[in-house]
All heavy atoms as TSV, in Angstrom:
chain	resi	resn	atom	element	x	y	z
A	1	MET	N	N	4.294	-8.773	-11.370
A	1	MET	CA	C	3.617	-7.659	-10.744
A	1	MET	C	C	3.984	-7.639	-9.264
A	1	MET	O	O	3.668	-8.573	-8.540
A	1	MET	CB	C	2.100	-7.821	-10.927
A	1	MET	CG	C	1.286	-7.019	-10.000
A	1	MET	SD	S	-0.519	-7.184	-10.043
A	1	MET	CE	C	-0.914	-8.260	-11.349
A	2	PRO	N	N	4.656	-6.583	-8.786
A	2	PRO	CA	C	4.947	-6.467	-7.362
A	2	PRO	C	C	3.660	-6.333	-6.559
A	2	PRO	O	O	2.709	-5.665	-6.985
A	2	PRO	CB	C	5.781	-5.199	-7.267
A	2	PRO	CG	C	6.330	-4.984	-8.634
A	2	PRO	CD	C	5.282	-5.517	-9.557
A	3	PHE	N	N	3.641	-6.970	-5.392
A	3	PHE	CA	C	2.451	-6.959	-4.548
A	3	PHE	C	C	2.874	-6.831	-3.094
A	3	PHE	O	O	3.766	-7.559	-2.639
A	3	PHE	CB	C	1.658	-8.255	-4.745
A	3	PHE	CG	C	0.428	-8.349	-3.888
A	3	PHE	CD1	C	-0.738	-7.723	-4.275
A	3	PHE	CD2	C	0.448	-9.055	-2.701
A	3	PHE	CE1	C	-1.889	-7.807	-3.491
A	3	PHE	CE2	C	-0.689	-9.152	-1.912
A	3	PHE	CZ	C	-1.857	-8.521	-2.310
A	4	ALA	N	N	2.273	-5.912	-2.376
A	4	ALA	CA	C	2.522	-5.744	-0.944
A	4	ALA	C	C	1.189	-5.784	-0.222
A	4	ALA	O	O	0.207	-5.186	-0.674
A	4	ALA	CB	C	3.230	-4.429	-0.677
A	5	HIS	N	N	1.154	-6.499	0.890
A	5	HIS	CA	C	-0.072	-6.645	1.673
A	5	HIS	C	C	0.219	-6.224	3.109
A	5	HIS	O	O	0.986	-6.884	3.803
A	5	HIS	CB	C	-0.554	-8.090	1.619
A	5	HIS	CG	C	-1.885	-8.302	2.239
A	5	HIS	ND1	N	-2.472	-9.532	2.269
A	5	HIS	CD2	C	-2.765	-7.467	2.829
A	5	HIS	CE1	C	-3.642	-9.445	2.861
A	5	HIS	NE2	N	-3.836	-8.196	3.218
A	6	PHE	N	N	-0.383	-5.124	3.523
A	6	PHE	CA	C	-0.222	-4.619	4.877
A	6	PHE	C	C	-1.479	-4.933	5.671
A	6	PHE	O	O	-2.585	-4.707	5.199
A	6	PHE	CB	C	-0.010	-3.100	4.875
A	6	PHE	CG	C	1.295	-2.680	4.277
A	6	PHE	CD1	C	1.409	-2.466	2.906
A	6	PHE	CD2	C	2.406	-2.500	5.070
A	6	PHE	CE1	C	2.615	-2.078	2.348
A	6	PHE	CE2	C	3.618	-2.110	4.524
A	6	PHE	CZ	C	3.723	-1.901	3.157
A	7	LYS	N	N	-1.306	-5.437	6.877
A	7	LYS	CA	C	-2.415	-5.641	7.797
A	7	LYS	C	C	-2.195	-4.715	8.974
A	7	LYS	O	O	-1.149	-4.750	9.614
A	7	LYS	CB	C	-2.486	-7.097	8.253
A	7	LYS	CG	C	-2.899	-8.029	7.131
A	7	LYS	CD	C	-3.127	-9.437	7.658
A	7	LYS	CE	C	-3.581	-10.346	6.554
A	7	LYS	NZ	N	-5.008	-10.341	6.352
A	8	VAL	N	N	-3.190	-3.867	9.228
A	8	VAL	CA	C	-3.093	-2.883	10.302
A	8	VAL	C	C	-4.315	-3.007	11.202
A	8	VAL	O	O	-5.382	-3.435	10.748
A	8	VAL	CB	C	-2.968	-1.443	9.742
A	8	VAL	CG1	C	-1.724	-1.282	8.887
A	8	VAL	CG2	C	-4.201	-1.053	8.952
A	9	PRO	N	N	-4.195	-2.638	12.469
A	9	PRO	CA	C	-5.352	-2.675	13.357
A	9	PRO	C	C	-6.421	-1.687	12.883
A	9	PRO	O	O	-6.094	-0.546	12.546
A	9	PRO	CB	C	-4.796	-2.261	14.715
A	9	PRO	CG	C	-3.316	-2.476	14.621
A	9	PRO	CD	C	-2.969	-2.256	13.191
A	10	ALA	N	N	-7.652	-2.126	12.857
A	10	ALA	CA	C	-8.758	-1.270	12.414
A	10	ALA	C	C	-8.795	0.017	13.222
A	10	ALA	O	O	-8.614	0.016	14.441
A	10	ALA	CB	C	-10.077	-2.018	12.550
A	11	GLY	N	N	-8.983	1.118	12.520
A	11	GLY	CA	C	-9.140	2.413	13.163
A	11	GLY	C	C	-7.855	3.071	13.624
A	11	GLY	O	O	-7.904	4.095	14.294
A	12	THR	N	N	-6.696	2.507	13.278
A	12	THR	CA	C	-5.437	3.097	13.749
A	12	THR	C	C	-4.708	3.896	12.681
A	12	THR	O	O	-3.722	4.559	12.994
A	12	THR	CB	C	-4.480	2.019	14.307
A	12	THR	OG1	O	-4.145	1.103	13.269
A	12	THR	CG2	C	-5.099	1.283	15.478
A	13	VAL	N	N	-5.169	3.827	11.446
A	13	VAL	CA	C	-4.565	4.640	10.388
A	13	VAL	C	C	-5.663	5.415	9.670
A	13	VAL	O	O	-6.775	4.919	9.496
A	13	VAL	CB	C	-3.745	3.807	9.374
A	13	VAL	CG1	C	-2.521	3.213	10.025
A	13	VAL	CG2	C	-4.569	2.725	8.732
A	14	THR	N	N	-5.325	6.614	9.267
A	14	THR	CA	C	-6.279	7.472	8.568
A	14	THR	C	C	-6.231	7.177	7.068
A	14	THR	O	O	-5.289	6.535	6.585
A	14	THR	CB	C	-5.913	8.956	8.778
A	14	THR	OG1	O	-4.642	9.200	8.151
A	14	THR	CG2	C	-5.853	9.316	10.253
A	15	PRO	N	N	-7.205	7.667	6.324
A	15	PRO	CA	C	-7.124	7.541	4.868
A	15	PRO	C	C	-5.833	8.153	4.316
A	15	PRO	O	O	-5.250	7.620	3.370
A	15	PRO	CB	C	-8.358	8.288	4.375
A	15	PRO	CG	C	-9.352	8.129	5.481
A	15	PRO	CD	C	-8.508	8.217	6.744
A	16	GLU	N	N	-5.375	9.241	4.926
A	16	GLU	CA	C	-4.124	9.865	4.486
A	16	GLU	C	C	-2.941	8.939	4.754
A	16	GLU	O	O	-2.006	8.857	3.941
A	16	GLU	CB	C	-3.909	11.211	5.184
A	16	GLU	CG	C	-4.908	12.279	4.777
A	16	GLU	CD	C	-6.267	12.148	5.490
A	16	GLU	OE1	O	-6.362	11.471	6.545
A	16	GLU	OE2	O	-7.249	12.701	4.976
A	17	ASP	N	N	-2.957	8.242	5.901
A	17	ASP	CA	C	-1.894	7.280	6.209
A	17	ASP	C	C	-1.881	6.151	5.186
A	17	ASP	O	O	-0.818	5.726	4.728
A	17	ASP	CB	C	-2.083	6.673	7.603
A	17	ASP	CG	C	-1.888	7.667	8.720
A	17	ASP	OD1	O	-1.113	8.619	8.566
A	17	ASP	OD2	O	-2.536	7.459	9.786
A	18	LYS	N	N	-3.052	5.661	4.831
A	18	LYS	CA	C	-3.143	4.581	3.836
A	18	LYS	C	C	-2.588	5.052	2.490
A	18	LYS	O	O	-1.875	4.306	1.809
A	18	LYS	CB	C	-4.588	4.114	3.674
A	18	LYS	CG	C	-5.107	3.380	4.878
A	18	LYS	CD	C	-6.566	3.002	4.683
A	18	LYS	CE	C	-7.156	2.441	5.934
A	18	LYS	NZ	N	-8.584	2.133	5.786
A	19	LYS	N	N	-2.898	6.293	2.145
A	19	LYS	CA	C	-2.375	6.853	0.893
A	19	LYS	C	C	-0.848	6.878	0.921
A	19	LYS	O	O	-0.190	6.509	-0.053
A	19	LYS	CB	C	-2.945	8.267	0.693
A	19	LYS	CG	C	-2.575	8.928	-0.614
A	19	LYS	CD	C	-3.288	10.282	-0.718
A	19	LYS	CE	C	-3.104	10.952	-2.049
A	19	LYS	NZ	N	-1.765	11.339	-2.387
A	20	LYS	N	N	-0.262	7.276	2.061
A	20	LYS	CA	C	1.188	7.284	2.204
A	20	LYS	C	C	1.771	5.878	2.064
A	20	LYS	O	O	2.802	5.693	1.416
A	20	LYS	CB	C	1.594	7.848	3.566
A	20	LYS	CG	C	1.493	9.328	3.696
A	20	LYS	CD	C	1.977	9.732	5.080
A	20	LYS	CE	C	1.515	11.104	5.447
A	20	LYS	NZ	N	1.883	11.432	6.837
A	21	ILE	N	N	1.114	4.906	2.677
A	21	ILE	CA	C	1.584	3.517	2.587
A	21	ILE	C	C	1.615	3.081	1.130
A	21	ILE	O	O	2.597	2.510	0.652
A	21	ILE	CB	C	0.708	2.577	3.438
A	21	ILE	CG1	C	0.916	2.858	4.925
A	21	ILE	CG2	C	1.004	1.109	3.112
A	21	ILE	CD1	C	-0.111	2.166	5.832
A	22	VAL	N	N	0.542	3.364	0.408
A	22	VAL	CA	C	0.456	2.975	-1.005
A	22	VAL	C	C	1.518	3.698	-1.829
A	22	VAL	O	O	2.244	3.073	-2.607
A	22	VAL	CB	C	-0.961	3.243	-1.556
A	22	VAL	CG1	C	-0.992	3.069	-3.064
A	22	VAL	CG2	C	-1.981	2.325	-0.886
A	23	GLU	N	N	1.620	4.997	-1.658
A	23	GLU	CA	C	2.575	5.781	-2.453
A	23	GLU	C	C	4.019	5.379	-2.163
A	23	GLU	O	O	4.809	5.173	-3.087
A	23	GLU	CB	C	2.383	7.271	-2.177
A	23	GLU	CG	C	1.103	7.821	-2.759
A	23	GLU	CD	C	0.836	9.257	-2.345
A	23	GLU	OE1	O	1.500	9.774	-1.406
A	23	GLU	OE2	O	-0.060	9.871	-2.948
A	24	ARG	N	N	4.369	5.260	-0.897
A	24	ARG	CA	C	5.763	4.961	-0.541
A	24	ARG	C	C	6.150	3.535	-0.901
A	24	ARG	O	O	7.290	3.282	-1.304
A	24	ARG	CB	C	5.995	5.252	0.933
A	24	ARG	CG	C	5.939	6.744	1.222
A	24	ARG	CD	C	6.186	7.064	2.654
A	24	ARG	NE	N	6.050	8.489	2.897
A	24	ARG	CZ	C	6.180	9.043	4.078
A	24	ARG	NH1	N	6.491	8.310	5.134
A	24	ARG	NH2	N	6.032	10.341	4.218
A	25	THR	N	N	5.206	2.622	-0.771
A	25	THR	CA	C	5.492	1.245	-1.161
A	25	THR	C	C	5.693	1.163	-2.664
A	25	THR	O	O	6.623	0.500	-3.145
A	25	THR	CB	C	4.355	0.307	-0.716
A	25	THR	OG1	O	4.213	0.412	0.708
A	25	THR	CG2	C	4.640	-1.130	-1.095
A	26	THR	N	N	4.848	1.849	-3.411
A	26	THR	CA	C	4.995	1.883	-4.868
A	26	THR	C	C	6.329	2.499	-5.255
A	26	THR	O	O	7.039	1.974	-6.121
A	26	THR	CB	C	3.827	2.654	-5.505
A	26	THR	OG1	O	2.599	2.022	-5.132
A	26	THR	CG2	C	3.942	2.692	-7.020
A	27	ASP	N	N	6.694	3.594	-4.584
A	27	ASP	CA	C	7.991	4.227	-4.842
A	27	ASP	C	C	9.142	3.267	-4.567
A	27	ASP	O	O	10.106	3.201	-5.330
A	27	ASP	CB	C	8.167	5.487	-4.002
A	27	ASP	CG	C	7.275	6.639	-4.442
A	27	ASP	OD1	O	6.750	6.607	-5.575
A	27	ASP	OD2	O	7.111	7.586	-3.635
A	28	LEU	N	N	9.050	2.513	-3.483
A	28	LEU	CA	C	10.102	1.564	-3.130
A	28	LEU	C	C	10.259	0.485	-4.190
A	28	LEU	O	O	11.370	0.180	-4.627
A	28	LEU	CB	C	9.821	0.934	-1.773
A	28	LEU	CG	C	10.817	-0.126	-1.311
A	28	LEU	CD1	C	12.210	0.475	-1.156
A	28	LEU	CD2	C	10.338	-0.758	-0.022
A	29	TYR	N	N	9.148	-0.086	-4.631
A	29	TYR	CA	C	9.215	-1.105	-5.681
A	29	TYR	C	C	9.804	-0.522	-6.965
A	29	TYR	O	O	10.598	-1.175	-7.641
A	29	TYR	CB	C	7.852	-1.721	-5.958
A	29	TYR	CG	C	7.476	-2.835	-5.018
A	29	TYR	CD1	C	6.259	-2.824	-4.358
A	29	TYR	CD2	C	8.319	-3.922	-4.807
A	29	TYR	CE1	C	5.908	-3.854	-3.503
A	29	TYR	CE2	C	7.969	-4.952	-3.963
A	29	TYR	CZ	C	6.756	-4.917	-3.305
A	29	TYR	OH	O	6.404	-5.941	-2.463
A	30	ALA	N	N	9.412	0.697	-7.303
A	30	ALA	CA	C	9.953	1.331	-8.510
A	30	ALA	C	C	11.454	1.575	-8.371
A	30	ALA	O	O	12.206	1.431	-9.332
A	30	ALA	CB	C	9.223	2.636	-8.799
A	31	GLU	N	N	11.890	1.919	-7.156
A	31	GLU	CA	C	13.318	2.111	-6.912
A	31	GLU	C	C	14.082	0.798	-7.091
A	31	GLU	O	O	15.166	0.769	-7.666
A	31	GLU	CB	C	13.521	2.638	-5.493
A	31	GLU	CG	C	14.968	2.845	-5.109
A	31	GLU	CD	C	15.102	3.279	-3.665
A	31	GLU	OE1	O	14.245	4.048	-3.170
A	31	GLU	OE2	O	16.070	2.831	-3.008
A	32	ILE	N	N	13.509	-0.286	-6.607
A	32	ILE	CA	C	14.178	-1.587	-6.676
A	32	ILE	C	C	14.096	-2.206	-8.068
A	32	ILE	O	O	15.097	-2.682	-8.606
A	32	ILE	CB	C	13.574	-2.546	-5.629
A	32	ILE	CG1	C	13.915	-2.047	-4.225
A	32	ILE	CG2	C	14.055	-3.978	-5.843
A	32	ILE	CD1	C	13.145	-2.737	-3.122
A	33	TYR	N	N	12.908	-2.202	-8.665
A	33	TYR	CA	C	12.680	-2.904	-9.932
A	33	TYR	C	C	12.698	-2.005	-11.160
A	33	TYR	O	O	12.590	-2.480	-12.279
A	33	TYR	CB	C	11.343	-3.646	-9.892
A	33	TYR	CG	C	11.328	-4.759	-8.890
A	33	TYR	CD1	C	10.589	-4.660	-7.727
A	33	TYR	CD2	C	12.056	-5.925	-9.094
A	33	TYR	CE1	C	10.574	-5.686	-6.795
A	33	TYR	CE2	C	12.054	-6.957	-8.181
A	33	TYR	CZ	C	11.308	-6.827	-7.029
A	33	TYR	OH	O	11.298	-7.837	-6.106
A	34	GLY	N	N	12.775	-0.694	-10.931
A	34	GLY	CA	C	12.745	0.243	-12.043
A	34	GLY	C	C	11.337	0.779	-12.255
A	34	GLY	O	O	10.351	0.206	-11.787
A	35	GLU	N	N	11.261	1.863	-12.969
A	35	GLU	CA	C	9.970	2.536	-13.192
A	35	GLU	C	C	8.939	1.644	-13.876
A	35	GLU	O	O	7.751	1.850	-13.726
A	35	GLU	CB	C	10.177	3.825	-13.984
A	35	GLU	CG	C	10.701	4.966	-13.155
A	35	GLU	CD	C	9.777	5.350	-11.994
A	35	GLU	OE1	O	8.548	5.412	-12.172
A	35	GLU	OE2	O	10.312	5.596	-10.899
A	36	ARG	N	N	9.408	0.628	-14.588
A	36	ARG	CA	C	8.449	-0.257	-15.264
A	36	ARG	C	C	7.518	-0.946	-14.256
A	36	ARG	O	O	6.407	-1.344	-14.610
A	36	ARG	CB	C	9.193	-1.306	-16.100
A	36	ARG	CG	C	9.971	-2.308	-15.262
A	36	ARG	CD	C	10.830	-3.243	-16.113
A	36	ARG	NE	N	11.493	-4.237	-15.307
A	36	ARG	CZ	C	12.577	-4.029	-14.560
A	36	ARG	NH1	N	13.126	-2.827	-14.527
A	36	ARG	NH2	N	13.123	-4.995	-13.855
A	37	ALA	N	N	7.962	-1.080	-13.012
A	37	ALA	CA	C	7.151	-1.754	-11.987
A	37	ALA	C	C	6.035	-0.868	-11.437
A	37	ALA	O	O	5.040	-1.379	-10.923
A	37	ALA	CB	C	8.038	-2.217	-10.843
A	38	ARG	N	N	6.183	0.443	-11.563
A	38	ARG	CA	C	5.205	1.360	-10.959
A	38	ARG	C	C	3.778	1.091	-11.443
A	38	ARG	O	O	2.839	1.030	-10.653
A	38	ARG	CB	C	5.598	2.812	-11.237
A	38	ARG	CG	C	4.732	3.817	-10.518
A	38	ARG	CD	C	5.217	5.249	-10.732
A	38	ARG	NE	N	6.568	5.466	-10.260
A	38	ARG	CZ	C	6.899	5.694	-8.979
A	38	ARG	NH1	N	5.965	5.714	-8.058
A	38	ARG	NH2	N	8.161	5.896	-8.650
A	39	ALA	N	N	3.613	0.899	-12.736
A	39	ALA	CA	C	2.268	0.746	-13.308
A	39	ALA	C	C	1.576	-0.552	-12.905
A	39	ALA	O	O	0.356	-0.665	-13.010
A	39	ALA	CB	C	2.344	0.837	-14.825
A	40	THR	N	N	2.346	-1.521	-12.422
A	40	THR	CA	C	1.735	-2.807	-12.084
A	40	THR	C	C	1.833	-3.146	-10.594
A	40	THR	O	O	1.438	-4.231	-10.178
A	40	THR	CB	C	2.392	-3.947	-12.883
A	40	THR	OG1	O	3.788	-3.986	-12.580
A	40	THR	CG2	C	2.172	-3.758	-14.378
A	41	THR	N	N	2.345	-2.216	-9.803
A	41	THR	CA	C	2.462	-2.467	-8.365
A	41	THR	C	C	1.096	-2.406	-7.707
A	41	THR	O	O	0.341	-1.461	-7.887
A	41	THR	CB	C	3.419	-1.449	-7.715
A	41	THR	OG1	O	4.725	-1.645	-8.245
A	41	THR	CG2	C	3.461	-1.605	-6.203
A	42	VAL	N	N	0.802	-3.437	-6.925
A	42	VAL	CA	C	-0.454	-3.525	-6.182
A	42	VAL	C	C	-0.131	-3.456	-4.697
A	42	VAL	O	O	0.745	-4.177	-4.206
A	42	VAL	CB	C	-1.188	-4.851	-6.495
A	42	VAL	CG1	C	-2.439	-4.983	-5.639
A	42	VAL	CG2	C	-1.526	-4.940	-7.970
A	43	VAL	N	N	-0.823	-2.580	-3.979
A	43	VAL	CA	C	-0.645	-2.450	-2.536
A	43	VAL	C	C	-2.019	-2.591	-1.888
A	43	VAL	O	O	-2.954	-1.867	-2.245
A	43	VAL	CB	C	-0.017	-1.101	-2.152
A	43	VAL	CG1	C	0.162	-0.996	-0.643
A	43	VAL	CG2	C	1.309	-0.894	-2.870
A	44	LEU	N	N	-2.126	-3.530	-0.962
A	44	LEU	CA	C	-3.385	-3.772	-0.260
A	44	LEU	C	C	-3.185	-3.434	1.208
A	44	LEU	O	O	-2.248	-3.925	1.843
A	44	LEU	CB	C	-3.788	-5.240	-0.405
A	44	LEU	CG	C	-5.023	-5.713	0.346
A	44	LEU	CD1	C	-6.260	-4.965	-0.122
A	44	LEU	CD2	C	-5.197	-7.208	0.148
A	45	VAL	N	N	-4.044	-2.563	1.738
A	45	VAL	CA	C	-4.008	-2.219	3.153
A	45	VAL	C	C	-5.294	-2.770	3.774
A	45	VAL	O	O	-6.383	-2.292	3.488
A	45	VAL	CB	C	-3.896	-0.694	3.375
A	45	VAL	CG1	C	-3.856	-0.375	4.866
A	45	VAL	CG2	C	-2.676	-0.126	2.667
A	46	ASP	N	N	-5.120	-3.806	4.572
A	46	ASP	CA	C	-6.234	-4.503	5.227
A	46	ASP	C	C	-6.337	-4.056	6.674
A	46	ASP	O	O	-5.333	-4.037	7.386
A	46	ASP	CB	C	-5.945	-6.008	5.266
A	46	ASP	CG	C	-6.836	-6.826	4.398
A	46	ASP	OD1	O	-7.885	-6.338	3.981
A	46	ASP	OD2	O	-6.455	-7.982	4.157
A	47	GLU	N	N	-7.540	-3.728	7.113
A	47	GLU	CA	C	-7.745	-3.411	8.516
A	47	GLU	C	C	-8.257	-4.661	9.222
A	47	GLU	O	O	-9.266	-5.239	8.837
A	47	GLU	CB	C	-8.739	-2.266	8.676
A	47	GLU	CG	C	-8.176	-0.944	8.177
A	47	GLU	CD	C	-8.994	0.248	8.620
A	47	GLU	OE1	O	-9.185	0.425	9.845
A	47	GLU	OE2	O	-9.447	0.992	7.742
A	48	VAL	N	N	-7.545	-5.062	10.258
A	48	VAL	CA	C	-7.914	-6.235	11.039
A	48	VAL	C	C	-8.779	-5.773	12.218
A	48	VAL	O	O	-8.448	-4.789	12.886
A	48	VAL	CB	C	-6.643	-6.957	11.562
A	48	VAL	CG1	C	-7.010	-8.140	12.433
A	48	VAL	CG2	C	-5.766	-7.388	10.393
A	49	ALA	N	N	-9.864	-6.482	12.457
A	49	ALA	CA	C	-10.768	-6.125	13.551
A	49	ALA	C	C	-10.016	-6.069	14.871
A	49	ALA	O	O	-9.092	-6.851	15.110
A	49	ALA	CB	C	-11.902	-7.138	13.641
A	50	ASP	N	N	-10.399	-5.118	15.731
A	50	ASP	CA	C	-9.746	-4.962	17.018
A	50	ASP	C	C	-9.759	-6.276	17.784
A	50	ASP	O	O	-10.787	-6.941	17.898
A	50	ASP	CB	C	-10.451	-3.877	17.840
A	50	ASP	CG	C	-9.591	-3.337	18.954
A	50	ASP	OD1	O	-8.373	-3.174	18.749
A	50	ASP	OD2	O	-10.134	-3.081	20.043
A	51	GLY	N	N	-8.600	-6.660	18.272
A	51	GLY	CA	C	-8.469	-7.919	18.994
A	51	GLY	C	C	-8.346	-9.119	18.088
A	51	GLY	O	O	-8.349	-10.250	18.550
A	52	GLY	N	N	-8.216	-8.892	16.777
A	52	GLY	CA	C	-8.176	-9.980	15.807
A	52	GLY	C	C	-6.790	-10.524	15.533
A	52	GLY	O	O	-6.616	-11.297	14.605
A	53	TRP	N	N	-5.810	-10.135	16.327
A	53	TRP	CA	C	-4.480	-10.682	16.152
A	53	TRP	C	C	-3.714	-10.589	17.461
A	53	TRP	O	O	-4.156	-9.956	18.417
A	53	TRP	CB	C	-3.741	-10.016	15.034
A	53	TRP	CG	C	-3.530	-8.524	15.122
A	53	TRP	CD1	C	-3.949	-7.663	16.105
A	53	TRP	CD2	C	-2.831	-7.732	14.194
A	53	TRP	NE1	N	-3.560	-6.392	15.824
A	53	TRP	CE2	C	-2.871	-6.398	14.643
A	53	TRP	CE3	C	-2.175	-8.000	13.017
A	53	TRP	CZ2	C	-2.278	-5.354	13.961
A	53	TRP	CZ3	C	-1.588	-6.946	12.351
A	53	TRP	CH2	C	-1.648	-5.652	12.809
A	54	GLY	N	N	-2.600	-11.251	17.489
A	54	GLY	CA	C	-1.815	-11.251	18.711
A	54	GLY	C	C	-0.352	-11.477	18.428
A	54	GLY	O	O	0.037	-11.877	17.335
A	55	VAL	N	N	0.460	-11.210	19.439
A	55	VAL	CA	C	1.900	-11.412	19.366
A	55	VAL	C	C	2.346	-12.018	20.700
A	55	VAL	O	O	1.897	-11.579	21.766
A	55	VAL	CB	C	2.642	-10.077	19.124
A	55	VAL	CG1	C	4.145	-10.254	19.230
A	55	VAL	CG2	C	2.279	-9.498	17.774
A	56	ALA	N	N	3.196	-13.025	20.604
A	56	ALA	CA	C	3.784	-13.645	21.798
A	56	ALA	C	C	2.718	-14.168	22.756
A	56	ALA	O	O	2.860	-14.085	23.966
A	56	ALA	CB	C	4.729	-12.675	22.497
A	57	GLY	N	N	1.633	-14.669	22.205
A	57	GLY	CA	C	0.587	-15.268	23.016
A	57	GLY	C	C	-0.396	-14.294	23.633
A	57	GLY	O	O	-1.260	-14.689	24.397
A	58	SER	N	N	-0.284	-13.013	23.295
A	58	SER	CA	C	-1.198	-12.007	23.822
A	58	SER	C	C	-1.982	-11.371	22.691
A	58	SER	O	O	-1.427	-11.061	21.637
A	58	SER	CB	C	-0.418	-10.904	24.560
A	58	SER	OG	O	0.261	-11.433	25.671
A	59	VAL	N	N	-3.272	-11.160	22.930
A	59	VAL	CA	C	-4.130	-10.501	21.946
A	59	VAL	C	C	-3.811	-9.009	21.945
A	59	VAL	O	O	-3.687	-8.383	22.998
A	59	VAL	CB	C	-5.623	-10.727	22.285
A	59	VAL	CG1	C	-6.523	-9.916	21.356
A	59	VAL	CG2	C	-5.959	-12.197	22.197
A	60	LEU	N	N	-3.645	-8.453	20.742
A	60	LEU	CA	C	-3.389	-7.023	20.610
A	60	LEU	C	C	-4.692	-6.290	20.337
A	60	LEU	O	O	-5.538	-6.763	19.580
A	60	LEU	CB	C	-2.425	-6.757	19.462
A	60	LEU	CG	C	-0.987	-7.189	19.668
A	60	LEU	CD1	C	-0.169	-6.883	18.420
A	60	LEU	CD2	C	-0.374	-6.508	20.869
A	61	THR	N	N	-4.821	-5.136	20.936
A	61	THR	CA	C	-5.959	-4.261	20.671
A	61	THR	C	C	-5.431	-2.886	20.302
A	61	THR	O	O	-4.270	-2.556	20.578
A	61	THR	CB	C	-6.868	-4.133	21.912
A	61	THR	OG1	O	-6.116	-3.507	22.959
A	61	THR	CG2	C	-7.396	-5.485	22.365
A	62	ALA	N	N	-6.282	-2.070	19.714
A	62	ALA	CA	C	-5.880	-0.712	19.355
A	62	ALA	C	C	-5.486	0.061	20.605
A	62	ALA	O	O	-4.527	0.830	20.587
A	62	ALA	CB	C	-7.003	-0.005	18.606
A	63	ALA	N	N	-6.191	-0.156	21.710
A	63	ALA	CA	C	-5.860	0.548	22.950
A	63	ALA	C	C	-4.440	0.219	23.400
A	63	ALA	O	O	-3.676	1.106	23.782
A	63	ALA	CB	C	-6.867	0.182	24.041
A	64	LEU	N	N	-4.074	-1.045	23.358
A	64	LEU	CA	C	-2.719	-1.434	23.744
A	64	LEU	C	C	-1.684	-0.808	22.816
A	64	LEU	O	O	-0.646	-0.324	23.267
A	64	LEU	CB	C	-2.559	-2.947	23.737
A	64	LEU	CG	C	-3.191	-3.697	24.906
A	64	LEU	CD1	C	-3.134	-5.206	24.669
A	64	LEU	CD2	C	-2.493	-3.333	26.199
A	65	LEU	N	N	-1.954	-0.829	21.515
A	65	LEU	CA	C	-1.020	-0.252	20.568
A	65	LEU	C	C	-0.879	1.251	20.726
A	65	LEU	O	O	0.153	1.826	20.394
A	65	LEU	CB	C	-1.430	-0.594	19.136
A	65	LEU	CG	C	-1.303	-2.085	18.767
A	65	LEU	CD1	C	-1.966	-2.348	17.440
A	65	LEU	CD2	C	0.142	-2.508	18.758
A	66	ASN	N	N	-1.927	1.879	21.252
A	66	ASN	CA	C	-1.899	3.336	21.471
A	66	ASN	C	C	-1.385	3.692	22.858
A	66	ASN	O	O	-1.460	4.834	23.266
A	66	ASN	CB	C	-3.284	3.939	21.240
A	66	ASN	CG	C	-3.666	3.928	19.785
A	66	ASN	OD1	O	-2.818	4.072	18.912
A	66	ASN	ND2	N	-4.938	3.755	19.496
A	67	GLY	N	N	-0.888	2.675	23.605
A	67	GLY	CA	C	-0.294	2.951	24.905
A	67	GLY	C	C	-1.227	2.878	26.085
A	67	GLY	O	O	-0.838	3.187	27.198
A	68	ASP	N	N	-2.477	2.468	25.885
A	68	ASP	CA	C	-3.422	2.327	26.987
A	68	ASP	C	C	-3.472	0.854	27.372
A	68	ASP	O	O	-4.083	0.043	26.692
A	68	ASP	CB	C	-4.808	2.818	26.546
A	68	ASP	CG	C	-5.856	2.682	27.656
A	68	ASP	OD1	O	-5.487	2.320	28.786
A	68	ASP	OD2	O	-7.033	2.937	27.352
A	69	ASP	N	N	-2.834	0.518	28.479
A	69	ASP	CA	C	-2.789	-0.874	28.899
A	69	ASP	C	C	-3.958	-1.290	29.766
A	69	ASP	O	O	-4.014	-2.396	30.293
A	69	ASP	CB	C	-1.458	-1.201	29.592
A	69	ASP	CG	C	-1.280	-0.427	30.896
A	69	ASP	OD1	O	-2.205	0.307	31.301
A	69	ASP	OD2	O	-0.196	-0.554	31.499
A	70	GLY	N	N	-4.912	-0.363	29.949
A	70	GLY	CA	C	-6.108	-0.687	30.719
A	70	GLY	C	C	-5.984	-0.404	32.200
A	70	GLY	O	O	-6.936	-0.575	32.943
A	71	THR	N	N	-4.834	0.051	32.645
A	71	THR	CA	C	-4.665	0.394	34.050
A	71	THR	C	C	-4.734	1.895	34.193
A	71	THR	O	O	-4.359	2.641	33.297
A	71	THR	CB	C	-3.318	-0.118	34.614
A	71	THR	OG1	O	-2.265	0.526	33.907
A	71	THR	CG2	C	-3.199	-1.614	34.483
A	72	ASP	N	N	-5.211	2.343	35.309
A	72	ASP	CA	C	-5.282	3.780	35.583
A	72	ASP	C	C	-4.170	4.164	36.537
A	72	ASP	O	O	-4.370	4.411	37.709
A	72	ASP	CB	C	-6.655	4.158	36.183
A	72	ASP	CG	C	-7.787	3.976	35.188
A	72	ASP	OD1	O	-7.549	4.230	34.001
A	72	ASP	OD2	O	-8.892	3.582	35.591
A	73	ALA	N	N	-2.967	4.193	36.030
A	73	ALA	CA	C	-1.809	4.514	36.865
A	73	ALA	C	C	-1.633	5.996	37.017
A	73	ALA	O	O	-1.968	6.788	36.240
A	73	ALA	CB	C	-0.551	3.903	36.278
């Protein structure tokens, strides 16, 4: 059974975006493994609490990902 697990910052994707992630990921697995994989493909979209992850030693927030670095330039 193909399985994909996406972790996204909470509040940064809409229900429609999640639907696209599920549909396109399922389509990709079906393209790679054949249509037999479609019925058993599982896609999980997890929302991580704001500030609940980081990259390169810095905590990421939804504001940073949306281009707001906290400065009023």
